[in-house]
C-alpha positions as CSV (number, residue, x, y, z in Angstrom):
1,M,-28.5,-41.1,293.4
2,T,-30.1,-43.7,291.7
3,V,-33.6,-42.7,289.7
4,T,-35.3,-45.8,288.2
5,L,-38.4,-44.9,286.4
6,Y,-41.0,-48.1,286.3
7,G,-43.5,-48.4,282.9
8,W,-43.8,-49.2,279.7
9,G,-41.4,-47.6,276.0
10,S,-42.9,-48.1,272.7
11,M,-46.5,-49.9,271.8
12,F,-49.6,-48.6,270.0
13,G,-47.4,-46.3,267.9
14,V,-46.8,-44.0,270.9
15,P,-43.4,-44.1,273.1
16,S,-45.2,-45.1,275.5
17,P,-49.1,-47.2,275.8
18,S,-49.7,-45.0,278.7
19,P,-49.8,-40.7,278.5
20,F,-48.8,-40.8,282.6
21,V,-45.1,-42.8,281.5
22,M,-44.4,-40.4,278.7
23,K,-45.6,-37.3,280.8
24,A,-43.0,-38.5,284.0
25,D,-40.3,-39.8,281.1
26,I,-40.1,-36.1,279.9
27,H,-40.1,-34.7,283.1
28,L,-37.3,-36.7,284.2
29,Q,-35.3,-35.8,281.4
30,M,-35.9,-31.7,281.8
31,F,-34.8,-32.3,285.5
32,G,-31.7,-33.2,283.5
33,I,-30.2,-36.3,286.3
34,P,-29.7,-39.8,285.2
35,F,-31.8,-42.1,285.5
36,D,-32.5,-45.9,284.2
37,R,-35.8,-47.5,283.2
38,A,-37.7,-50.1,284.1
39,I,-41.1,-52.6,283.3
40,A,-43.5,-51.6,285.6
41,D,-44.5,-54.7,288.2
42,L,-48.3,-53.3,289.0
43,E,-48.5,-56.0,291.6
44,A,-45.2,-55.0,293.3
45,V,-46.7,-51.7,294.2
46,S,-49.7,-50.2,296.5
47,K,-51.4,-48.4,293.4
48,H,-50.8,-51.1,291.2
49,K,-50.4,-48.3,288.4
50,A,-47.7,-46.8,286.3
51,P,-45.5,-44.8,286.0
52,Y,-43.8,-45.3,289.6
53,M,-39.8,-44.1,290.5
54,R,-37.4,-45.7,293.0
55,D,-35.4,-42.8,294.1
56,G,-32.6,-44.8,296.3
57,D,-34.7,-46.4,299.0
58,V,-37.9,-44.4,298.5
59,L,-40.9,-45.3,296.2
60,I,-42.8,-42.9,294.7
61,E,-46.0,-43.7,293.2
62,D,-47.9,-41.3,290.4
63,S,-46.6,-38.6,287.8
64,T,-47.5,-35.9,290.0
65,F,-45.7,-36.7,292.6
66,I,-42.5,-37.9,290.6
67,R,-42.8,-34.2,289.4
68,W,-43.2,-32.8,293.1
69,H,-40.9,-35.3,294.7
70,L,-38.1,-33.7,292.4
71,E,-38.6,-30.1,292.8
72,E,-38.2,-30.5,296.2
73,K,-35.1,-32.4,296.0
74,L,-33.6,-30.8,293.4
75,G,-34.7,-27.2,294.4
76,V,-35.7,-27.0,290.7
77,D,-39.4,-25.7,289.5
78,L,-40.0,-27.0,286.4
79,D,-42.7,-23.9,285.7
80,Q,-39.9,-21.5,286.5
81,G,-40.9,-18.3,284.6
82,L,-44.2,-19.0,284.3
83,T,-46.4,-15.6,285.9
84,P,-48.6,-16.5,288.3
85,E,-51.8,-16.4,285.6
86,Q,-49.6,-18.4,283.4
87,C,-49.0,-21.2,286.5
88,G,-52.5,-21.1,287.0
89,T,-53.4,-21.9,283.7
90,A,-50.9,-24.8,283.2
91,W,-52.8,-26.8,286.2
92,A,-56.3,-26.2,284.4
93,L,-54.9,-27.4,281.4
94,E,-53.4,-30.3,282.5
95,N,-56.0,-31.3,284.7
96,M,-58.6,-30.8,282.0
97,L,-56.9,-33.2,279.5
98,E,-55.5,-35.5,282.1
99,H,-59.3,-35.9,284.0
100,R,-61.5,-35.7,280.9
101,L,-59.7,-36.5,278.0
102,T,-57.6,-39.1,279.0
103,P,-60.7,-41.2,280.2
104,I,-62.5,-40.7,276.7
105,I,-58.4,-42.8,275.2
106,A,-59.2,-45.3,277.9
107,C,-62.9,-46.0,277.2
108,E,-62.1,-45.9,273.4
109,R,-58.8,-48.3,273.8
110,W,-61.1,-50.7,276.5
111,L,-64.6,-50.5,275.8
112,I,-64.8,-50.7,271.5
113,D,-64.1,-54.5,271.0
114,T,-62.1,-54.1,267.7
115,N,-60.0,-52.2,269.7
116,F,-59.1,-53.6,272.7
117,E,-58.3,-56.8,270.1
118,R,-55.6,-54.4,268.9
119,G,-54.6,-52.9,272.1
120,P,-55.2,-53.4,275.4
121,R,-55.7,-57.2,274.9
122,L,-51.2,-58.0,274.7
123,F,-51.5,-56.6,278.2
124,F,-53.3,-60.0,278.8
125,M,-50.5,-62.6,277.3
126,G,-48.9,-63.5,280.3
127,V,-52.2,-64.8,282.0
128,P,-52.1,-68.7,281.5
129,Q,-54.3,-69.2,278.3
130,E,-57.2,-71.2,280.2
131,M,-58.0,-68.5,282.3
132,R,-57.2,-65.6,279.5
133,D,-60.7,-65.0,278.5
134,A,-62.6,-65.4,281.9
135,V,-59.5,-62.6,283.3
136,M,-60.2,-60.5,280.4
137,A,-63.6,-60.4,280.5
138,Q,-63.9,-59.2,284.3
139,V,-60.8,-56.8,283.7
140,R,-63.0,-55.4,281.0
141,T,-66.6,-55.5,283.4
142,D,-64.9,-54.1,286.1
143,F,-62.8,-51.3,283.4
144,A,-66.6,-50.2,282.2
145,A,-68.1,-49.7,286.3
146,A,-65.7,-47.6,286.9
147,M,-65.7,-45.6,284.0
148,R,-70.0,-45.4,283.7
149,G,-69.3,-45.1,288.1
150,A,-67.3,-41.3,287.4
151,G,-69.7,-40.5,284.7
152,H,-67.5,-41.1,281.3
153,A,-69.1,-44.1,280.2
154,R,-72.4,-42.7,280.6
155,H,-71.8,-40.3,277.7
156,S,-72.4,-42.0,273.9
157,R,-69.4,-42.2,271.9
158,A,-70.0,-39.4,270.0
159,E,-70.8,-37.5,273.2
160,Q,-67.4,-38.3,274.3
161,M,-66.1,-37.0,270.8
162,Q,-67.5,-33.7,271.4
163,L,-65.8,-33.5,274.6
164,A,-62.6,-34.5,273.3
165,R,-63.0,-31.7,270.4
166,A,-63.7,-29.0,272.8
167,D,-61.1,-29.9,275.3
168,I,-58.2,-30.8,271.9
169,A,-59.3,-27.4,270.7
170,A,-58.3,-25.5,274.1
171,A,-55.4,-27.4,274.0
172,A,-54.5,-25.5,270.5
173,R,-55.7,-22.5,271.5
174,I,-53.6,-21.8,274.6
175,L,-50.6,-23.6,272.5
176,G,-50.9,-20.8,269.6
177,D,-48.1,-20.2,267.8
178,K,-45.5,-20.8,270.7
179,P,-43.5,-23.3,270.3
180,Y,-44.6,-24.7,273.3
181,F,-47.5,-24.3,275.9
182,F,-46.5,-21.3,277.5
183,G,-43.1,-19.8,275.7
184,D,-39.8,-21.1,274.3
185,A,-39.2,-23.5,276.3
186,P,-41.3,-26.7,277.5
187,S,-42.4,-26.2,280.9
188,A,-44.2,-29.0,283.2
189,T,-47.5,-28.7,281.4
190,D,-46.1,-30.1,278.3
191,G,-45.0,-33.5,279.7
192,A,-48.5,-33.9,280.4
193,G,-50.1,-32.4,277.5
194,F,-47.9,-33.9,275.1
195,G,-48.4,-37.8,277.0
196,V,-52.2,-36.8,276.4
197,L,-52.1,-35.9,272.8
198,E,-50.1,-38.2,271.5
199,S,-52.2,-41.2,272.5
200,C,-55.1,-39.3,271.4
201,N,-52.8,-39.0,268.1
202,T,-51.9,-42.6,266.8
203,R,-54.0,-44.2,264.2
204,F,-53.4,-47.9,265.9
205,F,-56.9,-47.8,267.1
206,D,-60.2,-47.1,265.0
207,S,-60.7,-43.6,266.3
208,E,-62.2,-40.3,265.5
209,L,-59.2,-38.9,268.0
210,P,-56.3,-38.4,265.7
211,D,-58.9,-36.3,262.9
212,L,-59.2,-33.9,266.1
213,I,-55.8,-33.4,266.4
214,A,-55.7,-33.0,262.6
215,E,-58.3,-30.1,262.6
216,H,-55.3,-27.7,264.2
217,A,-51.8,-27.7,262.4
218,N,-50.1,-26.4,265.2
219,L,-50.9,-29.4,267.8
220,G,-49.3,-31.7,264.7
221,A,-46.5,-29.0,264.8
222,Y,-45.8,-29.5,268.2
223,L,-46.0,-33.2,268.8
224,D,-43.5,-33.7,266.3
225,R,-41.2,-31.0,268.0
226,M,-41.3,-32.9,271.7
227,R,-41.1,-36.0,269.9
228,S,-38.1,-35.5,268.3
229,R,-37.0,-33.7,271.6
230,F,-37.6,-36.2,274.1
231,F,-38.3,-39.8,272.4
232,A,-35.4,-39.6,269.2
233,E,-34.6,-42.9,270.6
234,E,-36.1,-45.9,272.5
235,H,-34.5,-46.5,275.4
236,W,-37.2,-48.8,277.7
237,P,-35.9,-52.0,277.7
238,A,-38.6,-54.3,275.7
239,M,-41.8,-56.3,277.6
240,G,-40.9,-59.9,278.3
């Protein structure tokens, strides 16, 4: 089986600039299969986002569909051992983090000028210089419209932080004093949870988000534990 995961490696003080790439990387490691990592080309895939994975001739886009594809193919359930109630809590936690907290992270990086200049601007270095400013401005305008359409950017930055504080506190309560979200071994939710919470935790950007993580000692210890287990070494190729 030739499996290649497409995304990006270390950037912005975290193992990947994308929480979803971190999630998929962790899941593939949990499956225990050999796989390669390659830099994503978003124009080469229909959804124009990463991560995506090639399993032989099969292309799978989106971190959740990558997990489901491999669970079905390998006959392995990353949530094996969880009770039905825990499975429900796991899915709810994953969706809270990915569909509310992740957009807040994105707004912090893309809509705050100083943060954009420090971080996402780097993604446009391959655009010819004479076109770069116009392309960046259009992408940011489109992103702001999408975030406003989804409701996230209709909140003030302070209101977004109130929501983030509640989400992060909920994750901390579910984690409690356990090594991983649902016990002594990581499950699928730990891939999603680490990806999003680690993205909050970086102090590369000017943001209140890492301070919200720091309010919960168990989250800091959890992120250290996950980082040591899954990202002790850099395996991603450098971006060209």
